[in-house]
N, C-alpha and C positions, 0 to 999 in steps of 0.2 A: 423153849426154842427161840422165841423172839429175843430173849435176853442174850443168849449165846451169839446169835446173829448180830445183834447190836454191838456187843463187846468186840466181836471179831472185826466188824466193820470199823469201829473206832480205832482198834489197834492198827489195822492196815492203813487207815487214813493218817494216823499220827506218824507212822513210819514213813509214809510217802511225803508228808510235809517236812519232816526233819531232814531228809536226804538233800534236797536242793539247798537248804540253809547251810548244811555242813560243807557242801561242795563250793558254794559261793564264798564261804568264810576262808577256805583254804586257797582258792584260786585268785579271787579279786582282792588283793591286798594293796594298800598304798605303799609308796616308796619308803616312807618313814618307818612303817612296820617292818619292811624287809631289812632296812638298815639296822633297826633295833635288834632284829633276830640275828643278823650277821654278827653284830658286836657281841651279843650274848654267846653265840656259838664260838666265836673267836676266844672269848674269855674262858669258856669251859675247856676249849682245846689247850689253851696256855696252862690252865690249872692241871689238866691231865698230863701234859708233857713235863711240867715241873715235878709232879708226883713220880712219874716214870723215871726221870733223871735222878731223883732222890733215892729211889729203890735201887737203881743201877749203881749209884755211889756206895750205898750200903753193902750191896753184894760184892763190889770190888774190894771194899775194906775187909769183909769177911774172908774173901779169897786170899788177899795178901797176907792177912794174919795167919791163915792156915798154911800158906807157903813158908812164912817165917818159922812157924812152929815145926814144920816138917824138916826144914833146913837145920834147925837146932837139934832135932832128934837124930838126924843123920850124922851130924858132927859128934854127938855123944856116943853114937853106936860105933863109930870108927876108932874111938880112943881106947 
């Protein structure tokens, strides 16, 4: 009984102590850290947008190729 109560109390106290530490870590940041995070986020967004543009270019190539093939088939069918 005493062991379970002590373990439960220890668990509750450790959770209570970790909450303010997490909150202060997220809210009280210096300007440099925010700038660093902003640059990192911007870099990630640029990477993402480049990837999306590349996928779009590939999709357009595939679509144009399919259109050319369809036009060729249509010309052959009318002959």
